[in-house]
C-alpha positions in Angstrom: -9.8 -11.6 -5.7 -12.7 -9.2 -4.7 -12.1 -5.4 -4.8 -12.4 -5.5 -0.9 -9.8 -8.2 -0.6 -7.3 -6.0 -2.8 -8.1 -3.0 -0.7 -7.3 -4.9 2.5 -4.2 -6.4 1.1 -2.8 -3.0 -0.1 -3.9 -1.4 3.2 -2.0 -4.1 5.3 1.1 -3.8 3.1 1.2 0.0 3.5 0.5 -0.1 7.2 3.1 -2.8 8.0 5.8 -1.2 5.8 5.1 2.3 7.4 5.2 1.0 10.9 8.5 -0.9 10.3 10.1 2.3 9.1 8.6 4.4 11.9 6.9 6.9 9.6 3.7 8.6 10.7 0.7 8.7 8.6 1.1 12.4 8.3 4.6 12.3 7.2 3.8 9.6 4.6 0.8 11.7 3.4 3.0 14.7 3.2 5.6 12.9 1.1 3.0 11.5 -1.2 1.1 14.8 -1.6 -2.2 13.3 -0.2 -4.3 14.0 2.9 -3.6 12.1 6.1 -7.2 10.9 6.2 -6.6 9.3 2.7 -3.7 7.3 4.1 -5.9 6.2 7.0 -8.6 4.9 4.6 -6.1 3.1 2.5 -4.6 1.4 5.6 -8.1 0.5 6.8 -8.9 -1.1 3.4 -11.6 1.5 2.6 -9.9 2.9 -0.4 -7.7 1.6 -3.2 -5.2 4.1 -4.2 -4.6 5.1 -7.9 -1.5 3.6 -9.5 0.0 7.1 -9.3 -0.5 7.1 -5.5 0.8 3.5 -5.2 4.0 4.5 -7.1 4.4 7.6 -4.6 3.7 5.2 -1.5 6.2 2.6 -2.8 8.8 5.3 -3.4 8.4 6.7 0.0 8.1 3.4 1.8 11.5 2.5 0.0 10.0 -0.4 -1.9 11.7 -1.5 -5.2 8.4 -1.7 -7.2 4.9 -0.4 -6.5 3.5 -3.7 -7.4 5.0 -5.1 -4.2 1.9 -3.4 -2.6 -0.1 -6.2 -4.2 2.0 -9.0 -2.8 0.2 -11.3 -0.3 3.4 -13.2 0.8 2.4 -16.4 -1.1 4.5 -17.6 -4.0 2.7 -18.0 -7.2 3.2 -21.3 -8.7 3.8 -21.5 -12.6 0.7 -22.5 -14.3 -1.4 -21.2 -11.4 -3.0 -18.3 -13.5 
């Protein structure tokens, strides 16, 4: 997967999860200790957050694991890697 595809995937997952929980970008940014514009850029696929920020995002979006931000909804078949 290209870097731009990872950025888009993470951004889509953050945006969908945030909207489902009716959290504003500003609220999420405040909870994660980042600027609102950074959340906007993540959601737009313009930035890939650090692992530390992904951990914060996952925690404040009530996700079990930060790696779920990397999930594209497709099941990985055994032997597919």
